[in-house]
C-alpha positions as a Markdown table, in Angstrom:
| # | Residue | x | y | z |
|---|---|---|---|---|
| 1 | Met | 0.6 | 30.9 | -12.5 |
| 2 | Ile | 4.0 | 29.5 | -11.5 |
| 3 | Ser | 6.8 | 31.1 | -13.6 |
| 4 | Val | 9.8 | 29.0 | -14.4 |
| 5 | Leu | 13.2 | 29.7 | -16.0 |
| 6 | Val | 14.6 | 26.7 | -17.8 |
| 7 | Val | 18.4 | 26.4 | -17.9 |
| 8 | Asp | 20.3 | 23.8 | -19.9 |
| 9 | Asp | 23.0 | 23.9 | -22.5 |
| 10 | Ser | 21.2 | 21.4 | -24.7 |
| 11 | Thr | 18.6 | 22.9 | -27.1 |
| 12 | Val | 16.8 | 19.5 | -27.1 |
| 13 | Ile | 16.4 | 19.4 | -23.3 |
| 14 | Arg | 15.3 | 23.1 | -23.2 |
| 15 | Arg | 12.6 | 22.2 | -25.7 |
| 16 | Leu | 11.6 | 19.1 | -23.9 |
| 17 | Val | 11.3 | 20.8 | -20.5 |
| 18 | Thr | 9.5 | 23.7 | -22.0 |
| 19 | Asp | 7.0 | 21.4 | -23.7 |
| 20 | Val | 6.4 | 19.5 | -20.5 |
| 21 | Leu | 5.8 | 22.6 | -18.4 |
| 22 | Ser | 3.6 | 24.2 | -21.0 |
| 23 | Ser | 1.2 | 21.2 | -20.7 |
| 24 | Asp | 0.4 | 22.2 | -17.2 |
| 25 | Pro | -2.2 | 25.1 | -17.0 |
| 26 | Gly | -0.7 | 26.3 | -13.7 |
| 27 | Ile | 2.9 | 26.7 | -15.0 |
| 28 | Arg | 4.4 | 29.1 | -17.6 |
| 29 | Val | 8.0 | 29.2 | -18.9 |
| 30 | Ile | 9.1 | 32.8 | -18.8 |
| 31 | Gly | 12.5 | 32.2 | -20.3 |
| 32 | Thr | 15.4 | 29.9 | -21.0 |
| 33 | Ala | 19.2 | 30.1 | -20.7 |
| 34 | Pro | 22.1 | 27.9 | -22.1 |
| 35 | Asn | 24.4 | 28.3 | -19.1 |
| 36 | Gly | 24.6 | 29.5 | -15.5 |
| 37 | Lys | 26.1 | 33.0 | -16.3 |
| 38 | Ile | 23.1 | 33.9 | -18.5 |
| 39 | Ala | 20.7 | 32.3 | -16.0 |
| 40 | Leu | 21.9 | 34.5 | -13.1 |
| 41 | Glu | 21.3 | 37.6 | -15.2 |
| 42 | Lys | 17.8 | 36.4 | -16.3 |
| 43 | Ile | 16.9 | 35.4 | -12.7 |
| 44 | Gln | 17.6 | 39.0 | -11.6 |
| 45 | Arg | 15.6 | 40.5 | -14.4 |
| 46 | Leu | 12.7 | 38.0 | -14.7 |
| 47 | Gln | 12.2 | 37.1 | -11.1 |
| 48 | Pro | 10.9 | 33.5 | -11.7 |
| 49 | Asp | 9.2 | 31.5 | -9.0 |
| 50 | Leu | 11.4 | 28.5 | -9.7 |
| 51 | Val | 14.5 | 27.5 | -11.8 |
| 52 | Thr | 15.3 | 24.2 | -13.5 |
| 53 | Leu | 19.0 | 23.9 | -13.8 |
| 54 | Asp | 21.3 | 21.5 | -15.7 |
| 55 | Val | 24.1 | 20.1 | -13.6 |
| 56 | Glu | 26.8 | 20.0 | -16.4 |
| 57 | Met | 27.1 | 23.2 | -18.5 |
| 58 | Pro | 29.8 | 25.3 | -20.1 |
| 59 | Val | 30.8 | 28.8 | -18.8 |
| 60 | Leu | 29.2 | 28.3 | -15.4 |
| 61 | Asp | 28.0 | 24.8 | -14.3 |
| 62 | Gly | 25.0 | 24.0 | -12.2 |
| 63 | Val | 26.8 | 23.6 | -8.9 |
| 64 | Ser | 28.6 | 27.0 | -9.3 |
| 65 | Thr | 25.4 | 28.6 | -10.4 |
| 66 | Val | 23.6 | 27.4 | -7.2 |
| 67 | Arg | 26.4 | 28.7 | -5.1 |
| 68 | Glu | 26.3 | 32.2 | -6.7 |
| 69 | Leu | 22.5 | 32.3 | -6.6 |
| 70 | Arg | 22.3 | 31.5 | -2.9 |
| 71 | Lys | 24.5 | 34.5 | -2.1 |
| 72 | Thr | 21.7 | 36.8 | -3.2 |
| 73 | Asn | 18.6 | 34.6 | -3.3 |
| 74 | Pro | 18.6 | 32.0 | -0.5 |
| 75 | Lys | 15.0 | 30.8 | -1.0 |
| 76 | Leu | 14.3 | 30.6 | -4.7 |
| 77 | Pro | 13.4 | 26.9 | -5.5 |
| 78 | Val | 16.0 | 25.2 | -7.8 |
| 79 | Ile | 15.5 | 21.8 | -9.3 |
| 80 | Met | 18.6 | 20.2 | -10.8 |
| 81 | Phe | 18.6 | 18.1 | -14.0 |
| 82 | Ser | 21.1 | 15.2 | -13.8 |
| 83 | Thr | 22.2 | 12.2 | -15.7 |
| 84 | Leu | 22.1 | 8.7 | -14.1 |
| 85 | Thr | 25.8 | 8.4 | -13.8 |
| 86 | Ser | 28.4 | 8.6 | -11.0 |
| 87 | Val | 29.6 | 12.0 | -12.3 |
| 88 | Gly | 26.0 | 13.3 | -12.5 |
| 89 | Ala | 25.1 | 11.9 | -9.1 |
| 90 | Asp | 28.1 | 13.4 | -7.4 |
| 91 | Ala | 27.5 | 16.8 | -9.0 |
| 92 | Thr | 23.9 | 16.7 | -8.1 |
| 93 | Leu | 24.6 | 15.9 | -4.4 |
| 94 | Ala | 27.2 | 18.8 | -4.4 |
| 95 | Ala | 24.4 | 21.1 | -5.8 |
| 96 | Leu | 22.0 | 19.9 | -3.1 |
| 97 | Ala | 24.7 | 20.7 | -0.5 |
| 98 | Ala | 25.1 | 24.1 | -2.1 |
| 99 | Gly | 21.4 | 24.8 | -1.6 |
| 100 | Ala | 19.5 | 23.3 | -4.5 |
| 101 | Ser | 16.0 | 22.2 | -3.5 |
| 102 | Asp | 15.6 | 19.0 | -5.4 |
| 103 | Tyr | 16.6 | 17.1 | -8.6 |
| 104 | Val | 15.2 | 15.0 | -11.5 |
| 105 | Thr | 17.0 | 12.7 | -13.8 |
| 106 | Lys | 17.3 | 13.1 | -17.5 |
| 107 | Pro | 15.6 | 10.5 | -19.6 |
| 108 | Ala | 17.8 | 7.5 | -20.4 |
| 109 | Asn | 17.2 | 4.5 | -22.6 |
| 110 | Val | 13.7 | 5.7 | -23.6 |
| 111 | Gly | 12.3 | 4.8 | -27.0 |
| 112 | Ser | 10.8 | 8.1 | -28.2 |
| 113 | Phe | 10.4 | 11.8 | -27.6 |
| 114 | Ala | 6.9 | 11.1 | -26.3 |
| 115 | Glu | 8.3 | 8.7 | -23.7 |
| 116 | Ser | 11.0 | 11.3 | -22.7 |
| 117 | Leu | 8.2 | 13.8 | -22.2 |
| 118 | Ala | 6.3 | 11.4 | -20.0 |
| 119 | Ser | 9.3 | 10.6 | -17.9 |
| 120 | Val | 10.2 | 14.3 | -17.3 |
| 121 | Arg | 6.5 | 15.2 | -16.7 |
| 122 | Glu | 6.1 | 12.5 | -14.0 |
| 123 | Gln | 9.2 | 13.7 | -12.1 |
| 124 | Leu | 9.1 | 17.4 | -12.6 |
| 125 | Ile | 5.6 | 18.8 | -12.4 |
| 126 | Pro | 4.7 | 17.4 | -8.9 |
| 127 | Arg | 8.0 | 18.8 | -7.6 |
| 128 | Ile | 7.3 | 22.3 | -9.0 |
| 129 | His | 3.9 | 22.4 | -7.4 |
| 130 | Ala | 5.3 | 21.1 | -4.1 |
| 131 | Leu | 8.2 | 23.5 | -4.0 |
| 132 | Thr | 6.2 | 26.6 | -4.9 |
| 133 | Ala | 3.1 | 25.9 | -2.8 |
| 134 | Arg | 2.0 | 28.8 | -0.6 |
| 135 | Pro | 0.2 | 27.0 | 2.2 |
| 136 | Leu | -2.1 | 28.8 | 4.5 |
| 137 | Pro | -0.8 | 29.1 | 8.1 |
| 138 | Arg | -1.6 | 25.9 | 10.1 |
| 139 | Met | -3.8 | 26.8 | 13.1 |
| 140 | Arg | -3.6 | 24.2 | 15.9 |
| 141 | Pro | -5.6 | 24.4 | 19.1 |
| 142 | Ala | -3.5 | 24.6 | 22.3 |
| 143 | Lys | -5.1 | 21.3 | 23.4 |
| 144 | Pro | -5.9 | 19.2 | 20.3 |
| 145 | Ala | -9.3 | 17.6 | 20.4 |
| 146 | Pro | -9.7 | 14.0 | 19.2 |
| 147 | Arg | -10.1 | 13.7 | 15.4 |
| 148 | Arg | -12.8 | 11.5 | 14.0 |
| 149 | Gly | -11.2 | 8.4 | 12.7 |
| 150 | Ala | -7.8 | 9.1 | 14.2 |
| 151 | Pro | -5.9 | 6.0 | 15.3 |
| 152 | Thr | -6.0 | 5.0 | 19.0 |
| 153 | Arg | -2.4 | 4.7 | 20.1 |
| 154 | Pro | -1.1 | 2.6 | 22.9 |
| 155 | Glu | 1.2 | 4.2 | 25.4 |
| 156 | Ala | 4.8 | 4.5 | 24.2 |
| 157 | Ser | 6.8 | 1.4 | 25.0 |
| 158 | Thr | 9.3 | 1.6 | 27.8 |
| 159 | Glu | 11.5 | -1.0 | 26.2 |
| 160 | Ala | 15.0 | 0.0 | 25.3 |
| 161 | Ile | 15.2 | 1.1 | 21.6 |
| 162 | Gln | 17.0 | -1.4 | 19.5 |
| 163 | Ala | 17.0 | 0.4 | 16.1 |
| 164 | Val | 16.2 | 3.7 | 14.4 |
| 165 | Val | 14.4 | 3.8 | 11.0 |
| 166 | Ile | 14.4 | 7.0 | 9.0 |
| 167 | Ala | 12.4 | 8.1 | 5.9 |
| 168 | Ala | 13.3 | 11.1 | 3.7 |
| 169 | Ser | 12.6 | 12.4 | 0.2 |
| 170 | Thr | 12.7 | 16.0 | -1.2 |
| 171 | Gly | 15.3 | 17.9 | 0.8 |
| 172 | Gly | 16.4 | 14.6 | 2.4 |
| 173 | Pro | 20.0 | 14.4 | 1.4 |
| 174 | Glu | 21.0 | 17.5 | 3.4 |
| 175 | Ala | 18.5 | 16.7 | 6.2 |
| 176 | Leu | 20.1 | 13.2 | 6.5 |
| 177 | Arg | 23.6 | 14.7 | 6.5 |
| 178 | Thr | 22.6 | 17.1 | 9.3 |
| 179 | Val | 21.2 | 14.2 | 11.4 |
| 180 | Leu | 23.7 | 11.5 | 10.7 |
| 181 | Thr | 26.8 | 13.6 | 11.1 |
| 182 | Cys | 25.6 | 14.7 | 14.6 |
| 183 | Leu | 24.9 | 11.3 | 15.9 |
| 184 | Pro | 27.7 | 9.9 | 18.2 |
| 185 | Gly | 29.9 | 7.1 | 17.0 |
| 186 | Ser | 29.0 | 5.3 | 20.2 |
| 187 | Leu | 25.3 | 5.0 | 19.2 |
| 188 | Pro | 24.4 | 1.5 | 20.5 |
| 189 | Val | 21.8 | 0.7 | 17.8 |
| 190 | Pro | 21.7 | 0.4 | 14.0 |
| 191 | Val | 20.1 | 3.0 | 11.8 |
| 192 | Leu | 18.2 | 2.0 | 8.6 |
| 193 | Val | 17.3 | 4.7 | 6.0 |
| 194 | Val | 15.1 | 5.1 | 3.0 |
| 195 | Gln | 15.8 | 8.1 | 0.9 |
| 196 | His | 13.9 | 8.3 | -2.4 |
| 197 | Met | 16.7 | 8.2 | -4.9 |
| 198 | Pro | 17.6 | 6.2 | -8.0 |
| 199 | Pro | 20.5 | 3.7 | -8.3 |
| 200 | Val | 24.0 | 5.2 | -8.2 |
| 201 | Phe | 22.7 | 8.2 | -6.3 |
| 202 | Thr | 22.1 | 6.3 | -3.1 |
| 203 | Asp | 25.6 | 4.8 | -3.1 |
| 204 | Met | 27.1 | 8.3 | -3.7 |
| 205 | Leu | 25.0 | 9.7 | -0.9 |
| 206 | Ala | 26.2 | 7.1 | 1.5 |
| 207 | Lys | 29.8 | 7.7 | 0.6 |
| 208 | Arg | 29.5 | 11.5 | 1.0 |
| 209 | Ile | 27.9 | 11.2 | 4.4 |
| 210 | Asp | 30.3 | 8.5 | 5.6 |
| 211 | Val | 33.2 | 11.0 | 5.2 |
| 212 | Thr | 31.9 | 13.3 | 7.9 |
| 213 | Ser | 29.8 | 10.9 | 10.1 |
| 214 | Gln | 31.1 | 9.2 | 13.2 |
| 215 | Leu | 29.0 | 6.2 | 12.3 |
| 216 | Arg | 29.8 | 3.9 | 9.4 |
| 217 | Val | 27.4 | 4.8 | 6.6 |
| 218 | Ala | 27.0 | 2.6 | 3.5 |
| 219 | Glu | 24.5 | 1.6 | 0.9 |
| 220 | Ala | 22.8 | -1.6 | 2.2 |
| 221 | Lys | 23.6 | -5.0 | 0.7 |
| 222 | Asn | 21.4 | -8.0 | 0.8 |
| 223 | Asn | 21.6 | -10.4 | 3.8 |
| 224 | Glu | 24.2 | -8.5 | 5.7 |
| 225 | Pro | 24.2 | -8.3 | 9.5 |
| 226 | Val | 22.5 | -5.3 | 11.0 |
| 227 | Leu | 24.9 | -4.0 | 13.6 |
| 228 | Pro | 25.0 | -1.2 | 16.2 |
| 229 | Gly | 26.8 | 2.0 | 15.1 |
| 230 | Arg | 26.1 | 1.3 | 11.4 |
| 231 | Val | 23.9 | 3.2 | 9.0 |
| 232 | Tyr | 22.3 | 1.2 | 6.1 |
| 233 | Ile | 20.8 | 3.3 | 3.2 |
| 234 | Ala | 18.4 | 1.5 | 0.9 |
| 235 | Pro | 19.8 | 1.2 | -2.6 |
| 236 | Gly | 17.9 | 2.9 | -5.4 |
| 237 | Asp | 15.1 | 0.7 | -6.9 |
| 238 | His | 15.2 | -1.8 | -4.1 |
| 239 | His | 13.1 | -2.0 | -1.0 |
| 240 | Leu | 14.9 | -2.5 | 2.3 |
| 241 | Glu | 13.6 | -4.5 | 5.2 |
| 242 | Val | 15.1 | -5.8 | 8.5 |
| 243 | Val | 14.5 | -9.4 | 9.2 |
| 244 | Arg | 15.6 | -12.0 | 11.8 |
| 245 | Val | 17.5 | -15.0 | 10.4 |
| 246 | Gly | 18.6 | -17.7 | 13.0 |
| 247 | Gly | 18.4 | -15.2 | 15.8 |
| 248 | Gln | 20.5 | -12.6 | 14.0 |
| 249 | Leu | 19.2 | -9.3 | 12.5 |
| 250 | Arg | 19.9 | -9.0 | 8.8 |
| 251 | Thr | 19.0 | -6.8 | 5.8 |
| 252 | Lys | 16.7 | -7.9 | 3.1 |
| 253 | Leu | 16.6 | -6.2 | -0.3 |
| 254 | His | 14.0 | -7.0 | -3.0 |
| 255 | Asp | 12.4 | -5.4 | -6.0 |
| 256 | Gly | 8.8 | -5.9 | -4.9 |
| 257 | Pro | 6.0 | -3.6 | -6.2 |
| 258 | Lys | 6.4 | 0.1 | -5.7 |
| 259 | Glu | 4.5 | 1.7 | -2.8 |
| 260 | Asn | 3.5 | 5.3 | -2.9 |
| 261 | His | 5.0 | 5.2 | -6.4 |
| 262 | Cys | 8.4 | 4.6 | -4.7 |
| 263 | Arg | 11.0 | 1.9 | -4.5 |
| 264 | Pro | 12.6 | 2.0 | -2.0 |
| 265 | Ala | 9.6 | 2.9 | 0.1 |
| 266 | Ala | 9.7 | 3.9 | 3.8 |
| 267 | Asp | 6.4 | 2.1 | 4.5 |
| 268 | Val | 8.1 | -1.2 | 3.6 |
| 269 | Leu | 11.0 | -0.6 | 6.0 |
| 270 | Phe | 8.9 | 0.8 | 8.8 |
| 271 | Arg | 6.5 | -2.2 | 8.7 |
| 272 | Ser | 9.4 | -4.7 | 8.8 |
| 273 | Ala | 10.8 | -2.8 | 11.8 |
| 274 | Ala | 7.4 | -2.9 | 13.6 |
| 275 | Lys | 7.2 | -6.6 | 13.0 |
| 276 | Ile | 10.7 | -7.3 | 14.3 |
| 277 | Phe | 11.1 | -4.8 | 17.2 |
| 278 | Gly | 7.5 | -4.0 | 18.3 |
| 279 | Gly | 7.7 | -0.9 | 20.4 |
| 280 | Ala | 11.5 | -1.1 | 20.7 |
| 281 | Val | 12.2 | 1.0 | 17.6 |
| 282 | Leu | 12.3 | 4.7 | 16.9 |
| 283 | Gly | 10.7 | 6.0 | 13.6 |
| 284 | Val | 11.9 | 9.3 | 12.1 |
| 285 | Val | 10.2 | 11.0 | 9.2 |
| 286 | Leu | 12.2 | 13.9 | 7.5 |
| 287 | Thr | 11.4 | 16.4 | 4.8 |
| 288 | Gly | 9.8 | 14.9 | 1.7 |
| 289 | Met | 7.0 | 15.1 | -0.9 |
| 290 | Gly | 4.0 | 12.7 | -0.7 |
| 291 | Gln | 2.8 | 10.3 | 2.0 |
| 292 | Asp | 5.4 | 7.6 | 2.2 |
| 293 | Gly | 6.0 | 6.7 | 5.8 |
| 294 | Lys | 2.4 | 7.3 | 7.0 |
| 295 | Arg | 1.2 | 3.7 | 6.9 |
| 296 | Gly | 4.6 | 2.5 | 8.2 |
| 297 | Ser | 4.2 | 5.0 | 11.1 |
| 298 | Glu | 0.8 | 3.6 | 11.8 |
| 299 | Ala | 2.3 | 0.2 | 12.2 |
| 300 | Leu | 5.1 | 1.5 | 14.5 |
| 301 | Ala | 2.6 | 3.5 | 16.6 |
| 302 | Ala | 0.3 | 0.5 | 16.9 |
| 303 | Gly | 3.1 | -1.5 | 18.5 |
| 304 | Gly | 4.0 | 1.3 | 20.9 |
| 305 | Ala | 7.0 | 2.7 | 19.1 |
| 306 | Arg | 7.8 | 6.4 | 19.2 |
| 307 | Val | 7.7 | 8.4 | 16.0 |
| 308 | Ile | 9.3 | 11.9 | 15.6 |
| 309 | Val | 9.0 | 14.1 | 12.5 |
| 310 | Gln | 10.7 | 17.2 | 11.1 |
| 311 | Asp | 8.9 | 20.5 | 11.5 |
| 312 | Glu | 7.4 | 22.5 | 8.6 |
| 313 | Gln | 9.7 | 25.5 | 9.1 |
| 314 | Thr | 12.9 | 23.4 | 8.4 |
| 315 | Ser | 11.4 | 21.1 | 5.8 |
| 316 | Val | 12.0 | 21.7 | 2.1 |
| 317 | Val | 8.5 | 20.1 | 1.6 |
| 318 | Trp | 6.3 | 19.3 | 4.6 |
| 319 | Gly | 4.6 | 16.4 | 2.9 |
| 320 | Met | 5.8 | 13.2 | 4.5 |
| 321 | Pro | 6.3 | 14.5 | 8.0 |
| 322 | Gly | 3.2 | 16.6 | 7.7 |
| 323 | Val | 0.8 | 13.8 | 7.0 |
| 324 | Val | 2.3 | 11.8 | 9.9 |
| 325 | Ala | 1.8 | 14.7 | 12.2 |
| 326 | Asp | -1.7 | 15.5 | 11.0 |
| 327 | Ala | -2.7 | 11.8 | 11.5 |
| 328 | Gly | -1.8 | 12.0 | 15.1 |
| 329 | Leu | 1.1 | 9.6 | 14.8 |
| 330 | Ala | 4.0 | 11.9 | 15.8 |
| 331 | Asp | 5.2 | 12.0 | 19.4 |
| 332 | Ala | 7.1 | 15.2 | 18.6 |
| 333 | Val | 7.6 | 17.6 | 15.7 |
| 334 | Leu | 11.1 | 19.0 | 15.7 |
| 335 | Pro | 13.4 | 21.3 | 13.8 |
| 336 | Ile | 16.1 | 19.4 | 11.9 |
| 337 | Gly | 18.8 | 20.9 | 14.2 |
| 338 | Glu | 17.2 | 19.1 | 17.2 |
| 339 | Met | 16.8 | 15.7 | 15.6 |
| 340 | Ala | 20.1 | 14.2 | 16.4 |
| 341 | Asn | 20.1 | 15.1 | 20.0 |
| 342 | Asn | 16.6 | 13.7 | 20.4 |
| 343 | Ile | 17.4 | 10.5 | 18.7 |
| 344 | Thr | 20.5 | 10.1 | 20.9 |
| 345 | Ala | 18.6 | 10.9 | 24.0 |
| 346 | Leu | 15.8 | 8.5 | 23.3 |
| 347 | Val | 18.2 | 5.7 | 22.3 |
| 348 | Thr | 20.3 | 6.1 | 25.4 |
| 349 | Arg | 17.3 | 6.7 | 27.6 |
| 350 | Arg | 18.3 | 10.1 | 28.9 |
| 351 | Gly | 15.0 | 11.6 | 27.9 |
| 352 | Ala | 14.5 | 13.7 | 24.8 |
| 353 | Ala | 14.9 | 17.5 | 24.6 |
| 354 | Pro | 11.6 | 19.4 | 24.6 |
| 355 | Ala | 9.7 | 19.2 | 21.3 |
| 356 | Ala | 9.1 | 22.3 | 19.3 |
| 357 | Glu | 5.5 | 21.2 | 18.9 |
| 358 | Val | 3.8 | 18.0 | 20.1 |
| 359 | Ser | 1.0 | 16.7 | 17.9 |
| 360 | Thr | -1.1 | 14.0 | 19.7 |
| 361 | Trp | -4.7 | 13.4 | 18.8 |
| 362 | Asn | -5.6 | 10.4 | 20.9 |
């Protein structure tokens, strides 16, 4: 059983979250708390496997609680509860920067308590299982043998890379900050990013990273030129593609069907990049839950493009990068701290630093 402590100053939200979690046979709520101060005391006494934590609370708010918790317990999974507002988004990103593992948004504009339950259940339960998973050690042969059904990859293209496309989800905001703030301002190609986040959050994320990045980072707008040295983050609830219009690269935003239950979806961006650039694009898959990015990586690899993924040790959840690596689509599996140097090296054709683990199955 996964034991959870529920922390929120609202009695209604505590009840809602408790009801949602009690519906899962693998989860039990071992306690609740109305603020961060009481939560810290209960964490020490009850030793939960995971904590759900409201962002805005009296006495000790969510961000301050995470900071205090990380002083003594750096690994306990913490999921923030936030409102879909600028204030809520900013506080949530601050909590993620302080060490929170992930977040969910509180129900807004729903018609009934049952619909609120469904909304929270859909977001929360998969995250709890992903963040508390205890996977068996991954045993890889020194020389991987071909896998039945694994894709046959062409040799990596020798063309100069013209763009970088990045996918991220759970744990992604801090992973993106780590990568994007370490890329040089002279990077001669554009960077396009899909981070699974709702509206408002993606704009706040772009603004926070832009402050410390040498590149210009902004939420993507529709039909704007795609220029070197710029980072375009897909806005919440809109797919992002790169297209060619009259010989010029431009962004394309649309609200087409969700893929992998996501909008924006990395697969949509990656496929568009494969179509436009062929092998002259670099795909990067960072920490995240689920499989978004796998099919897009297949399209990139089929055209001869390189794909690199974050390693399991530095990922909050090794879902998205893991499925790409296990499918034989990753040219290298790297710690997050090595990503920026490798991206820069590949783009500027200086040759990448050694990979922590190479995963090729062809």
